[in-house]
C-alpha positions in Angstrom: 5.5 -8.1 -6.2 6.5 -10.7 -3.7 9.9 -12.3 -4.0 10.9 -15.6 -2.4 14.2 -17.5 -2.2 16.4 -14.4 -1.9 19.8 -16.0 -1.2 18.0 -18.8 0.5 19.8 -21.4 2.6 18.7 -24.8 4.0 20.2 -27.4 6.2 18.9 -30.8 7.0 19.2 -32.9 10.2 17.2 -35.4 12.1 14.1 -33.1 12.1 12.5 -31.2 9.3 14.4 -29.2 6.7 15.6 -25.9 8.3 15.8 -23.1 5.9 15.7 -19.3 6.1 12.6 -17.9 4.4 12.7 -14.5 2.8 10.1 -12.5 0.9 9.4 -8.9 0.0 6.4 -6.8 -0.8 5.9 -3.0 -1.3 3.7 -0.1 -0.5 0.6 1.0 -2.5 -1.2 4.2 -3.0 -4.5 5.3 -4.6 -4.1 7.1 -7.8 -7.7 8.2 -8.0 -10.9 7.1 -6.2 -10.3 7.5 -2.5 -13.5 8.1 -0.4 -15.7 7.5 -3.4 -14.7 3.8 -3.3 -16.5 3.6 0.0 -19.7 4.3 -1.9 -19.2 1.7 -4.6 -17.2 3.9 -7.0 -14.1 2.5 -8.7 -10.5 3.2 -7.7 -7.2 3.0 -9.4 -4.5 1.5 -7.1 -0.9 2.1 -7.8 2.0 0.0 -6.5 4.8 2.0 -4.8 7.6 -0.5 -5.6 10.4 1.6 -4.2 8.9 1.5 -0.7 9.9 -2.1 0.2 9.1 -4.5 3.0 11.4 -7.5 3.5 10.6 -10.3 5.9 13.2 -12.8 7.0 12.1 -16.0 8.8 14.7 -18.2 10.5 13.9 -21.5 12.3 14.8 -21.5 16.0 14.8 -24.0 18.8 12.5 -22.3 21.3 9.7 -24.3 22.8 8.2 -21.2 24.2 7.3 -19.5 20.9 8.2 -17.3 18.0 10.4 -14.1 18.2 9.9 -10.9 16.3 12.4 -8.3 15.4 11.0 -5.0 14.1 10.9 -1.3 14.8 7.6 -1.7 16.7 8.5 -4.7 18.8 11.5 -6.9 19.4 11.0 -9.9 21.6 8.7 -12.9 22.1 5.8 -12.8 19.6 3.3 -13.8 22.3 4.2 -10.6 24.2 3.8 -8.3 21.2 1.6 -5.2 21.6 -1.7 -4.8 19.8 0.0 -2.8 17.0 1.8 -5.9 15.7 -1.1 -8.4 16.1 -1.5 -8.5 12.3 2.1 -9.7 12.1 1.4 -12.3 14.8 -1.5 -13.4 12.7 0.6 -13.6 9.6 2.8 -16.2 11.3 0.2 -18.3 12.9 -2.3 -18.2 10.0 0.3 -19.4 7.6 1.4 -22.2 9.8 -2.2 -23.2 10.2 -2.7 -23.0 6.4 0.0 -25.6 5.9 -1.1 -27.7 8.9 2.1 -27.1 10.8 1.9 -26.5 14.6 5.3 -27.3 16.1 7.7 -25.0 14.1 9.2 -21.9 15.8 10.7 -18.9 14.0 12.6 -15.7 14.5 10.8 -13.2 12.3 12.6 -10.0 11.2 10.7 -7.3 9.4 12.5 -4.4 7.7 9.9 -2.0 6.3 10.3 1.3 4.4 6.5 1.7 4.3 5.4 4.3 6.9 2.4 3.5 9.0 -0.8 5.6 9.0 0.0 7.2 5.6 -2.4 5.4 3.3 0.4 3.3 1.8 -0.8 -0.1 3.0 1.8 -0.7 5.7 -0.1 -3.5 7.5 -1.0 -5.3 4.3 2.6 -5.0 3.0 4.0 -6.5 6.2 1.4 -9.3 6.1 2.2 -10.0 2.5 6.0 -10.3 3.1 5.7 -12.3 6.4 3.1 -14.8 5.1 5.2 -15.5 2.0 8.4 -15.7 4.1 6.9 -18.2 6.5 5.8 -20.3 3.6 9.2 -20.1 2.1 10.8 -21.2 5.4 8.5 -24.3 5.2 9.7 -25.0 1.7 6.2 -24.1 0.4 4.8 -21.5 -2.0 1.5 -19.7 -1.7 -0.7 -19.4 -4.8 -2.1 -15.9 -5.4 -5.5 -16.5 -3.9 -4.3 -18.3 -0.9 -1.8 -15.5 -0.3 -4.5 -12.9 -0.7 -6.7 -14.8 1.8 -4.0 -14.8 4.4 -3.2 -11.1 3.9 -6.9 -10.4 4.3 -7.0 -12.4 7.5 -4.2 -10.2 8.9 -6.0 -7.1 7.6 -9.2 -8.0 9.5 -7.1 -8.0 12.7 -5.7 -4.5 11.7 -8.8 -2.9 10.3 -12.0 -4.9 11.0 -13.6 -5.0 7.5 -10.9 -4.4 4.9 -12.0 -3.9 1.3 -9.1 -6.0 -0.1 -7.8 -2.9 -2.0 -4.6 -2.8 0.1 -4.1 -6.6 0.0 -4.1 -6.5 -3.8 -2.0 -3.3 -4.2 0.9 -4.4 -2.1 1.6 -7.5 -4.3 0.9 -5.9 -7.7 3.6 -4.8 -10.0 1.3 -2.6 -12.1 -1.8 -0.5 -11.5 -5.0 -2.4 -10.7 -8.6 -1.4 -11.1 -10.7 -2.0 -8.0 -14.5 -2.0 -8.3 -17.1 -3.8 -6.2 -14.5 -6.0 -4.5 -13.1 -7.2 -7.9 -9.8 -6.3 -9.4 -8.6 -6.0 -13.0 -5.1 -5.3 -14.3 -4.8 -2.0 -16.2 -3.2 -1.8 -19.6 -0.6 0.9 -20.0 0.1 2.8 -23.2 3.3 4.4 -22.0 5.7 4.7 -19.2 4.6 6.9 -16.3 6.7 8.2 -13.4 5.2 9.2 -10.1 6.5 10.7 -6.9 4.8 9.9 -3.6 5.6 12.3 -0.7 4.9 11.9 3.0 3.8 15.0 4.8 5.2 13.5 8.0 1.8 13.8 9.5 -0.3 10.6 10.1 -3.4 10.4 8.1 -6.7 10.4 9.9 -8.6 8.1 7.6 -11.3 7.0 10.0 -12.0 10.6 11.0 -12.1 11.7 7.3 -14.4 8.8 6.3 -16.7 9.6 9.2 -16.8 13.3 8.2 -17.7 12.4 4.6 -20.4 10.0 5.8 -21.9 12.7 8.0 -21.9 15.1 5.1 -23.4 12.5 2.8 -26.2 11.8 5.4 -26.9 15.5 5.7 -26.7 16.3 1.9 -27.0 13.0 0.0 -27.6 14.7 -3.4 -24.8 17.2 -3.2 -22.2 14.9 -1.7 -23.3 12.1 -3.9 -22.7 14.3 -6.9 -19.1 14.9 -5.8 -18.6 11.2 -5.2 -20.0 10.4 -8.7 -17.6 12.9 -10.2 -14.6 11.3 -8.4 -15.7 7.9 -9.8 -16.0 9.5 -13.3 -12.4 10.8 -12.9 -11.2 7.4 -12.0 -12.7 6.0 -15.2 -11.1 8.8 -17.2 -7.8 8.2 -15.5 -7.9 4.6 -16.5 -8.5 5.6 -20.1 -5.5 8.0 -20.0 -3.3 5.1 -18.7 -4.4 2.9 -21.6 -3.9 5.7 -24.1 -0.5 6.7 -22.6 -1.7 10.3 -22.2 0.3 11.7 -19.3 -1.0 15.3 -19.8 -4.6 14.2 -19.5 -3.8 12.0 -16.5 -2.2 14.9 -14.7 -5.3 17.1 -15.4 -7.5 14.3 -14.0 -5.3 14.1 -10.8 -5.6 17.9 -10.3 -9.4 17.8 -10.7 -9.6 14.9 -8.2 -7.6 16.9 -5.6 -10.1 19.8 -5.9 -13.0 17.4 -5.4 -11.4 15.9 -2.4 -10.8 19.4 -1.0 -14.5 20.0 -1.5 -15.1 17.0 0.7 -12.9 18.6 3.4 -10.4 15.8 3.5 -7.3 17.7 2.5 -5.2 19.7 4.9 -2.7 22.6 4.9 0.2 20.1 4.9 -1.2 18.2 1.9 -2.1 21.4 0.0 1.4 22.8 0.6 3.0 19.7 -1.0 0.6 19.6 -3.8 1.4 23.3 -4.5 5.2 22.5 -4.4 4.8 19.7 -6.9 2.9 21.9 -9.3 5.5 24.6 -8.9 8.0 22.0 -9.9 6.0 21.5 -13.1 4.4 18.3 -12.1 1.8 17.3 -14.7 -0.7 16.8 -11.9 -0.7 16.4 -8.1 -3.2 15.3 -5.4 -3.6 13.9 -2.0 -3.7 10.2 -1.8 -5.4 8.0 0.7 -7.8 9.0 3.5 -6.4 12.5 3.8 -6.1 15.0 6.7 -2.5 14.0 6.7 -0.6 11.3 5.0 0.8 11.5 1.5 0.5 13.3 -1.9 1.2 11.8 -5.3 2.6 13.8 -8.3 3.0 12.8 -11.9 6.3 13.6 -13.7 7.2 13.6 -17.3 10.1 11.2 -16.8 12.4 9.8 -14.1 14.7 12.8 -14.1 11.8 15.2 -13.7 10.5 12.9 -10.9 13.9 13.5 -9.1 13.4 17.2 -9.4 9.9 17.1 -8.1 11.0 14.9 -5.2 13.7 17.4 -4.3 11.2 20.2 -4.4 8.8 18.2 -2.2 11.5 17.5 0.4 12.4 21.2 0.2 8.8 22.0 1.0 8.9 19.8 4.1 8.1 16.3 2.9 9.5 13.7 5.4 10.2 11.2 2.7 9.6 10.6 -1.0 9.5 7.6 -3.3 9.6 7.4 -7.0 7.6 4.7 -8.7 7.5 4.0 -12.5 5.0 1.9 -14.3 4.8 0.7 -17.9 7.5 0.1 -20.4 10.9 0.3 -18.6 13.0 -0.1 -21.7 
């Protein structure tokens, strides 16, 4: 879900049209399939539409370069720290894509997506900034060009991104990710989820390495767990199509147990999962790389989601987001 032309304005003069570009994206989370997806298993990716990133790009007259305004860095873009190099790439790659070299911008990023929580922060910022730069140029990125630019930024952030985050942060419905390909997922009902942040950064690289070491030491045993997670992802997709929230919740609970077996959960994650279940969530599990980060819980409806969110905050969650998918009528 990327939105352009939000209250856009443009002025003309002797030079090119000067317009403020704006665009938004959002966070994402993995419903089921984390870690197993590394070994070729499928994953269900869920957009977290309430966790919004907004980028505003304003033309400036500064021969020395672009400026960035964000919580991580405010100042000249060419003096930005390594942490925001993906944002730098978002600006320069988009200008290169449109064959423009002499435009300078003030780039403001307002993000509600926390970093290091498995919610696709870097991809969400890249999605918003690239679309906003295009908008400031009076251009529009088609879906595949946009994806390519986000992936270029993600390579700066992560080295060899799967593309899962890049797809999830611009989707407005769940997507099925398998073998590098994506498919939209049909929905048989409305589903309400709560995502809760433990307040502890996830340790994805550490967790992935630990699972890899375990797989190398016990390929049959670990492979069986991975296969079961993949099977749960397939079952979860079927429950979304059927509109069966009870079955989806049970699938989420089973996935959390398997991820715990892989030793990628943590006391903080288990505490929030327990709090969600105590608040009568239909299912709850860690989401993302684990060993910190976030949990996701399934509610019966939006009012129930509000109660679950309150229970999670009472149990120590640093923040919560509610995301609904399916029929909103």
